[in-house]
N, CA, C and O of each residue as an XYZ file, in Angstrom:
588
protein
N       0.836     -1.168      0.000
C       0.000      0.000      0.000
C       0.889      1.241      0.000
O       1.892      1.317      0.709
N       0.499      2.175     -0.791
C       1.297      3.387     -0.918
C       0.830      4.415      0.105
O      -0.369      4.636      0.277
N       1.765      5.022      0.763
C       1.413      6.047      1.745
C       1.731      7.421      1.173
O       2.670      7.597      0.397
N       0.930      8.368      1.575
C       1.130      9.742      1.129
C       1.765     10.499      2.281
O       1.228     10.562      3.386
N       2.899     11.061      1.995
C       3.564     11.801      3.065
C       3.091     13.251      3.031
O       2.926     13.836      1.960
N       2.883     13.802      4.176
C       2.475     15.197      4.311
C       3.533     15.928      5.112
O       4.230     15.356      5.950
N       3.622     17.198      4.826
C       4.554     17.994      5.628
C       4.012     18.083      7.043
O       2.806     18.183      7.269
N       4.899     18.046      7.944
C       4.509     18.122      9.353
C       5.207     19.303     10.008
O       6.354     19.625      9.698
N       4.488     19.936     10.919
C       5.098     21.013     11.687
C       5.815     20.410     12.878
O       5.803     19.193     13.061
N       6.435     21.245     13.682
C       7.164     20.762     14.853
C       6.253     20.023     15.827
O       6.678     19.091     16.509
N       5.017     20.445     15.880
C       4.101     19.809     16.830
C       3.517     18.511     16.296
O       2.790     17.820     17.010
N       3.824     18.168     15.043
C       3.357     16.911     14.498
C       2.078     17.010     13.703
O       1.634     16.011     13.137
N       1.464     18.189     13.639
C       0.239     18.367     12.858
C       0.582     18.558     11.389
O       1.669     19.028     11.053
N      -0.347     18.194     10.518
C      -0.135     18.378      9.087
C      -0.146     19.871      8.766
O      -0.991     20.607      9.275
N       0.783     20.321      7.931
C       0.886     21.735      7.562
C      -0.227     22.080      6.574
O      -0.531     21.301      5.671
N      -0.825     23.249      6.753
C      -1.873     23.720      5.865
C      -1.500     25.103      5.366
O      -0.690     25.797      5.980
N      -2.102     25.506      4.235
C      -1.874     26.852      3.736
C      -1.179     26.848      2.396
O      -1.032     25.811      1.749
N      -0.752     28.036      1.994
C      -0.128     28.221      0.700
C       1.338     28.567      0.888
O       1.731     29.153      1.897
N       2.121     28.204     -0.076
C       3.517     28.627     -0.037
C       3.600     30.045     -0.571
O       2.653     30.540     -1.184
N       4.705     30.683     -0.345
C       4.897     32.054     -0.811
C       4.873     32.115     -2.338
O       4.356     33.080     -2.903
N       5.403     31.139     -2.992
C       5.406     31.102     -4.461
C       3.976     31.032     -4.985
O       3.620     31.761     -5.911
N       3.160     30.168     -4.407
C       1.769     30.053     -4.844
C       1.033     31.376     -4.650
O       0.268     31.803     -5.515
N       1.266     32.006     -3.532
C       0.628     33.285     -3.248
C       1.079     34.357     -4.236
O       0.256     35.151     -4.691
N       2.344     34.399     -4.570
C       2.862     35.383     -5.522
C       2.304     35.144     -6.934
O       2.065     36.102     -7.669
N       2.100     33.899     -7.312
C       1.516     33.592     -8.621
C       0.080     34.103     -8.687
O      -0.326     34.679     -9.696
N      -0.681     33.900     -7.633
C      -2.064     34.383     -7.589
C      -2.097     35.907     -7.663
O      -2.922     36.473     -8.381
N      -1.221     36.567     -6.940
C      -1.168     38.030     -6.961
C      -0.799     38.521     -8.361
O      -1.374     39.498     -8.839
N       0.145     37.862     -9.018
C       0.544     38.259    -10.365
C      -0.607     38.089    -11.356
O      -0.813     38.947    -12.214
N      -1.351     37.001    -11.248
C      -2.493     36.774    -12.149
C      -3.555     37.842    -11.927
O      -4.118     38.363    -12.891
N      -3.833     38.172    -10.685
C      -4.824     39.212    -10.384
C      -4.361     40.562    -10.920
O      -5.172     41.326    -11.443
N      -3.076     40.865    -10.799
C      -2.543     42.133    -11.305
C      -2.684     42.227    -12.823
O      -3.040     43.282    -13.348
N      -2.411     41.146    -13.521
C      -2.542     41.147    -14.979
C      -4.003     41.338    -15.379
O      -4.299     42.112    -16.289
N      -4.907     40.647    -14.715
C      -6.334     40.803    -15.023
C      -6.814     42.227    -14.744
O      -7.586     42.788    -15.521
N      -6.355     42.807    -13.637
C      -6.749     44.177    -13.302
C      -6.185     45.167    -14.317
O      -6.863     46.128    -14.683
N      -4.964     44.947    -14.770
C      -4.353     45.842    -15.758
C      -5.111     45.812    -17.076
O      -5.122     46.808    -17.800
N      -5.731     44.715    -17.396
C      -6.519     44.605    -18.622
C      -7.934     45.132    -18.410
O      -8.472     45.821    -19.277
N      -8.537     44.820    -17.278
C      -9.946     45.141    -17.049
C     -10.186     46.614    -16.712
O     -11.195     47.169    -17.146
N      -9.313     47.258    -15.970
C      -9.569     48.621    -15.510
C      -9.672     49.631    -16.662
O     -10.602     50.438    -16.662
N      -8.759     49.622    -17.643
C      -8.944     50.550    -18.772
C     -10.239     50.299    -19.546
O     -10.866     51.246    -20.021
N     -10.639     49.052    -19.674
C     -11.905     48.743    -20.350
C     -13.077     49.291    -19.556
O     -14.031     49.816    -20.131
N     -13.010     49.173    -18.254
C     -14.053     49.710    -17.386
C     -14.143     51.227    -17.539
O     -15.237     51.778    -17.668
N     -12.983     51.904    -17.525
C     -12.986     53.357    -17.673
C     -13.584     53.779    -19.014
O     -14.326     54.760    -19.078
N     -13.274     53.057    -20.069
C     -13.816     53.385    -21.384
C     -15.332     53.194    -21.410
O     -16.035     53.979    -22.046
N     -15.839     52.187    -20.743
C     -17.286     51.975    -20.682
C     -17.976     53.088    -19.893
O     -19.084     53.499    -20.239
N     -17.327     53.575    -18.837
C     -17.885     54.693    -18.068
C     -17.946     55.935    -18.941
O     -18.957     56.636    -18.951
N     -16.862     56.216    -19.680
C     -16.857     57.363    -20.594
C     -17.948     57.231    -21.651
O     -18.609     58.209    -22.002
N     -18.125     56.028    -22.147
C     -19.137     55.773    -23.173
C     -20.546     56.034    -22.633
O     -21.385     56.598    -23.335
N     -20.806     55.626    -21.394
C     -22.133     55.853    -20.821
C     -22.368     57.339    -20.545
O     -23.484     57.831    -20.714
N     -21.322     58.056    -20.121
C     -21.462     59.502    -19.918
C     -21.692     60.213    -21.248
O     -22.463     61.171    -21.312
N     -21.034     59.756    -22.304
C     -21.232     60.316    -23.634
C     -22.670     60.069    -24.093
O     -23.293     60.948    -24.689
N     -23.191     58.886    -23.817
C     -24.573     58.570    -24.183
C     -25.549     59.492    -23.456
O     -26.550     59.915    -24.036
N     -25.266     59.805    -22.193
C     -26.116     60.733    -21.440
C     -26.072     62.123    -22.069
O     -27.106     62.779    -22.196
N     -24.887     62.574    -22.461
C     -24.759     63.889    -23.093
C     -25.512     63.923    -24.421
O     -26.168     64.916    -24.735
N     -25.425     62.849    -25.200
C     -26.164     62.792    -26.466
C     -27.667     62.849    -26.224
O     -28.392     63.538    -26.942
N     -28.131     62.124    -25.215
C     -29.562     62.144    -24.892
C     -29.995     63.543    -24.466
O     -31.079     63.999    -24.829
N     -29.142     64.227    -23.692
C     -29.471     65.592    -23.283
C     -29.499     66.542    -24.471
O     -30.355     67.424    -24.539
N     -28.570     66.370    -25.410
C     -28.586     67.211    -26.618
C     -29.868     66.996    -27.421
O     -30.470     67.955    -27.905
N     -30.276     65.754    -27.559
C     -31.506     65.453    -28.303
C     -32.715     66.050    -27.583
O     -33.611     66.599    -28.224
N     -32.740     65.945    -26.271
C     -33.845     66.530    -25.500
C     -33.889     68.044    -25.678
O     -34.966     68.629    -25.797
N     -32.724     68.670    -25.697
C     -32.675     70.123    -25.873
C     -33.107     70.538    -27.275
O     -33.720     71.592    -27.447
N     -32.794     69.720    -28.276
C     -33.285     70.044    -29.629
C     -34.810     69.993    -29.665
O     -35.445     70.789    -30.358
N     -35.387     69.070    -28.929
C     -36.850     69.001    -28.875
C     -37.434     70.243    -28.200
O     -38.463     70.763    -28.632
N     -36.777     70.714    -27.144
C     -37.233     71.930    -26.468
C     -37.146     73.122    -27.418
O     -38.059     73.945    -27.484
N     -36.040     73.204    -28.149
C     -35.877     74.304    -29.107
C     -36.912     74.233    -30.231
O     -37.436     75.263    -30.655
N     -37.203     73.051    -30.705
C     -38.197     72.905    -31.771
C     -39.597     73.265    -31.273
O     -40.380     73.872    -32.004
N     -39.910     72.894    -30.037
C     -41.212     73.298    -29.480
C     -41.302     74.817    -29.356
O     -42.340     75.416    -29.635
N     -40.178     75.435    -28.926
C     -40.151     76.890    -28.806
C     -40.363     77.532    -30.176
O     -41.109     78.504    -30.295
N     -39.709     76.991    -31.218
C     -39.855     77.551    -32.562
C     -41.266     77.340    -33.099
O     -41.788     78.195    -33.814
N     -41.877     76.235    -32.769
C     -43.243     75.978    -33.209
C     -44.197     77.044    -32.682
O     -45.097     77.488    -33.395
N     -43.997     77.451    -31.435
C     -44.872     78.456    -30.817
C     -44.500     79.869    -31.254
O     -45.384     80.682    -31.522
N     -43.192     80.177    -31.332
C     -42.734     81.550    -31.553
C     -42.188     81.823    -32.954
O     -41.860     82.966    -33.272
N     -42.087     80.806    -33.785
C     -41.572     80.921    -35.141
C     -40.137     81.462    -35.193
O     -39.750     82.065    -36.194
N     -39.358     81.264    -34.156
C     -37.962     81.668    -34.096
C     -37.272     80.900    -32.974
O     -37.914     80.426    -32.037
N     -35.957     80.788    -33.091
C     -35.175     80.194    -31.989
C     -34.669     81.279    -31.041
O     -34.253     80.981    -29.922
N     -34.704     82.524    -31.481
C     -34.216     83.640    -30.679
C     -35.144     83.851    -29.490
O     -36.366     83.880    -29.634
N     -34.544     83.998    -28.320
C     -35.330     84.273    -27.129
C     -35.570     83.081    -26.238
O     -36.116     83.230    -25.145
N     -35.177     81.894    -26.678
C     -35.338     80.729    -25.818
C     -34.439     80.904    -24.597
O     -33.326     81.416    -24.711
N     -34.918     80.482    -23.438
C     -34.157     80.638    -22.200
C     -32.998     79.641    -22.186
O     -33.171     78.477    -21.827
N     -31.829     80.111    -22.578
C     -30.643     79.242    -22.652
C     -29.845     79.240    -21.362
O     -28.777     78.630    -21.296
N     -30.346     79.912    -20.336
C     -29.603     79.963    -19.076
C     -30.244     79.101    -18.009
O     -29.718     79.005    -16.900
N     -31.354     78.480    -18.311
C     -32.080     77.698    -17.324
C     -31.421     76.363    -17.042
O     -30.290     76.110    -17.455
N     -32.133     75.529    -16.345
C     -31.605     74.229    -15.934
C     -31.335     73.311    -17.116
O     -30.599     72.334    -16.981
N     -31.917     73.609    -18.272
C     -31.756     72.729    -19.418
C     -30.420     72.911    -20.130
O     -29.883     71.946    -20.674
N     -29.874     74.117    -20.141
C     -28.736     74.400    -20.987
C     -27.415     74.548    -20.232
O     -26.486     75.161    -20.757
N     -27.310     74.031    -19.072
C     -26.076     74.211    -18.302
C     -25.099     73.065    -18.477
O     -23.974     73.260    -18.937
N     -25.530     71.880    -18.112
C     -24.595     70.766    -18.005
C     -25.279     69.443    -18.264
O     -26.506     69.350    -18.311
N     -24.460     68.424    -18.430
C     -24.958     67.059    -18.557
C     -24.124     66.181    -17.639
O     -22.896     66.220    -17.709
N     -24.738     65.415    -16.806
C     -26.158     65.357    -16.459
C     -26.572     66.554    -15.618
O     -25.744     67.180    -14.957
N     -27.857     66.862    -15.651
C     -28.353     68.054    -14.964
C     -28.395     67.909    -13.456
O     -28.248     68.902    -12.743
N     -28.590     66.699    -12.949
C     -28.838     66.530    -11.523
C     -27.640     66.009    -10.723
O     -27.761     65.781     -9.519
N     -26.496     65.818    -11.368
C     -25.301     65.351    -10.656
C     -24.118     66.215    -11.062
O     -24.275     67.207    -11.774
N     -22.936     65.832    -10.605
C     -21.756     66.600    -10.997
C     -21.582     66.500    -12.510
O     -21.729     65.421    -13.085
N     -21.269     67.624    -13.155
C     -21.261     67.654    -14.619
C     -20.049     66.946    -15.229
O     -18.940     67.005    -14.699
N     -20.290     66.284    -16.345
C     -19.225     65.695    -17.136
C     -19.101     66.434    -18.465
O     -18.056     66.385    -19.114
N     -20.170     67.117    -18.864
C     -20.186     67.926    -20.076
C     -20.834     69.265    -19.749
O     -21.781     69.330    -18.966
N     -20.324     70.321    -20.346
C     -21.021     71.606    -20.289
C     -21.723     71.784    -21.634
O     -21.152     71.503    -22.688
N     -22.952     72.248    -21.584
C     -23.758     72.388    -22.798
C     -23.944     73.866    -23.101
O     -24.256     74.668    -22.222
N     -23.743     74.205    -24.381
C     -23.814     75.602    -24.802
C     -24.661     75.716    -26.067
O     -24.562     74.899    -26.982
N     -25.492     76.750    -26.088
C     -26.288     77.075    -27.266
C     -25.579     78.209    -27.983
O     -25.323     79.257    -27.391
N     -25.258     78.006    -29.260
C     -24.554     79.044    -30.015
C     -25.161     79.177    -31.408
O     -26.015     78.386    -31.809
N     -24.702     80.194    -32.136
C     -25.181     80.481    -33.498
C     -26.701     80.564    -33.551
O     -27.334     80.103    -34.502
N     -27.261     81.151    -32.528
C     -28.716     81.229    -32.421
C     -29.253     82.357    -33.306
O     -28.857     83.516    -33.175
N     -30.152     81.991    -34.196
C     -30.830     82.983    -35.038
C     -32.290     82.556    -35.177
O     -32.742     81.634    -34.500
N     -33.008     83.224    -36.046
C     -34.422     82.891    -36.221
C     -34.606     81.497    -36.794
O     -35.606     80.834    -36.516
N     -33.634     81.043    -37.603
C     -33.800     79.755    -38.283
C     -32.704     78.740    -37.982
O     -32.777     77.607    -38.457
N     -31.697     79.113    -37.210
C     -30.577     78.204    -36.960
C     -30.108     78.249    -35.514
O     -30.323     79.229    -34.801
N     -29.470     77.177    -35.105
C     -28.789     77.107    -33.803
C     -27.806     75.947    -33.843
O     -27.874     75.083    -34.717
N     -26.899     75.945    -32.888
C     -25.981     74.828    -32.692
C     -25.872     74.567    -31.201
O     -25.604     75.481    -30.421
N     -26.080     73.328    -30.812
C     -25.883     72.902    -29.427
C     -24.571     72.133    -29.363
O     -24.305     71.273    -30.203
N     -23.752     72.446    -28.362
C     -22.457     71.782    -28.214
C     -22.295     71.293    -26.783
O     -22.503     72.039    -25.826
N     -21.920     70.030    -26.657
C     -21.601     69.444    -25.351
C     -20.081     69.261    -25.302
O     -19.516     68.479    -26.066
N     -19.433     69.990    -24.398
C     -17.973     69.968    -24.271
C     -17.604     69.286    -22.961
O     -18.158     69.624    -21.915
N     -16.673     68.327    -22.999
C     -16.251     67.685    -21.742
C     -15.702     68.721    -20.764
O     -14.989     69.642    -21.161
N     -16.034     68.565    -19.499
C     -15.565     69.473    -18.465
C     -14.063     69.301    -18.307
O     -13.567     68.181    -18.182
N     -13.343     70.412    -18.312
C     -11.882     70.372    -18.187
C     -11.485     69.807    -16.824
O     -12.085     70.137    -15.801
N     -10.483     68.968    -16.830
C      -9.989     68.394    -15.589
C     -10.729     67.149    -15.153
O     -10.262     66.450    -14.254
N     -11.857     66.848    -15.749
C     -12.613     65.653    -15.389
C     -12.151     64.447    -16.189
O     -11.376     64.577    -17.136
N     -12.624     63.291    -15.805
C     -12.228     62.067    -16.508
C     -12.789     62.019    -17.921
O     -12.248     61.325    -18.782
N     -13.865     62.746    -18.163
C     -14.457     62.749    -19.505
C     -13.620     63.559    -20.483
O     -13.800     63.434    -21.694
N     -12.703     64.391    -19.980
C     -11.839     65.188    -20.855
C     -10.946     64.293    -21.708
O     -10.451     64.726    -22.749
N     -10.734     63.054    -21.281
C      -9.917     62.106    -22.031
C     -10.729     61.317    -23.062
O     -10.193     60.420    -23.713
N     -11.994     61.638    -23.212
C     -12.848     60.925    -24.157
C     -12.375     61.164    -25.577
O     -12.066     62.296    -25.951
N     -12.316     60.111    -26.365
C     -11.778     60.218    -27.726
C     -12.710     60.932    -28.687
O     -12.298     61.279    -29.794
N     -13.960     61.161    -28.293
C     -14.897     61.860    -29.178
C     -14.821     63.377    -29.034
O     -15.259     64.099    -29.931
N     -14.283     63.868    -27.941
C     -14.192     65.310    -27.740
C     -15.556     65.934    -27.550
O     -16.414     65.364    -26.876
N     -15.764     67.098    -28.138
C     -17.039     67.801    -28.034
C     -18.030     67.219    -29.030
O     -17.664     66.835    -30.141
N     -19.283     67.161    -28.616
C     -20.373     66.685    -29.474
C     -21.256     67.870    -29.822
O     -21.484     68.743    -28.984
N     -21.758     67.908    -31.060
C     -22.619     69.020    -31.441
C     -23.760     68.525    -32.323
O     -23.679     67.476    -32.962
N     -24.821     69.318    -32.330
C     -25.978     69.051    -33.181
C     -26.598     70.392    -33.534
O     -26.616     71.308    -32.712
N     -27.107     70.510    -34.757
C     -27.735     71.770    -35.165
C     -29.210     71.565    -35.475
O     -29.748     70.476    -35.278
N     -29.866     72.624    -35.965
C     -31.309     72.587    -36.198
C     -31.709     71.585    -37.264
O     -32.849     71.120    -37.275
N     -30.799     71.244    -38.155
C     -31.109     70.285    -39.215
C     -30.853     68.852    -38.780
O     -31.099     67.913    -39.537
N     -30.359     68.687    -37.561
C     -30.058     67.350    -37.063
C     -28.663     66.876    -37.424
O     -28.321     65.720    -37.171
N     -27.844     67.750    -38.014
C     -26.473     67.386    -38.365
C     -25.655     67.269    -37.081
O     -25.612     68.191    -36.267
N     -25.013     66.127    -36.921
C     -24.256     65.851    -35.710
C     -22.767     65.877    -36.023
O     -22.346     65.530    -37.126
N     -21.978     66.292    -35.041
C     -20.541     66.348    -35.240
C     -19.788     66.099    -33.955
O     -20.368     66.090    -32.869
N     -18.479     65.894    -34.087
C     -17.600     65.699    -32.936
C     -16.246     66.290    -33.286
O     -15.908     66.436    -34.461
N     -15.469     66.630    -32.258
C     -14.166     67.244    -32.486
C     -13.016     66.303    -32.162
O     -11.857     66.674    -32.344
N     -13.300     65.113    -31.693
C     -12.245     64.195    -31.272
C     -11.672     63.383    -32.412
O     -12.011     63.582    -33.578
N     -10.799     62.468    -32.050
C     -10.100     61.628    -33.028
C     -10.936     60.436    -33.478
O     -10.616     59.812    -34.490
N     -11.978     60.113    -32.762
C     -12.800     58.949    -33.092
C     -13.695     59.258    -34.298
O     -13.932     60.419    -34.633
N     -14.175     58.215    -34.928
C     -15.035     58.394    -36.091
C     -16.461     58.746    -35.670
O     -16.853     58.565    -34.517
N     -17.217     59.250    -36.627
C     -18.609     59.627    -36.383
C     -19.412     58.445    -35.861
O     -20.230     58.595    -34.954
N     -19.177     57.266    -36.436
C     -19.931     56.078    -36.053
C     -19.671     55.683    -34.603
O     -20.571     55.186    -33.927
N     -18.450     55.898    -34.121
C     -18.136     55.572    -32.729
C     -18.784     56.547    -31.750
O     -19.154     56.171    -30.638
N     -18.916     57.793    -32.173
C     -19.392     58.826    -31.256
C     -20.904     58.991    -31.276
O     -21.506     59.223    -30.228
N     -21.520     58.880    -32.420
C     -22.957     59.089    -32.515
C     -23.609     57.789    -32.867
O     -24.832     57.728    -33.001
């Protein structure tokens, strides 16, 4: 019959636990996984914040179109209210929203990443939309990635 030998401590009990090498291998594997996963996580967070800014821009275009329907002009819409400040409106801002080129028949809405925030590293840069629904971005990413 074959016997299995176990390590024994001074007191005669069987040794339990991990060796230092085993522990270091586990730590190294976790570090590699974290190094791969964390940048992907950050990119997904940026993507969701960008989606919120796009939704806010679309909502603001609807507000502007309703205003034009009633007043037959875009001039005079309240661009300083809670709608035109930031995205998201109810939390700390990741984008500042600005209404520009406002005339009777035209406007441009621009969502610019807040300087110093994590969204400033977004590859799409500033997002814009005008009265005709033409969308644009200032970053290095393609239109399809951003809109």
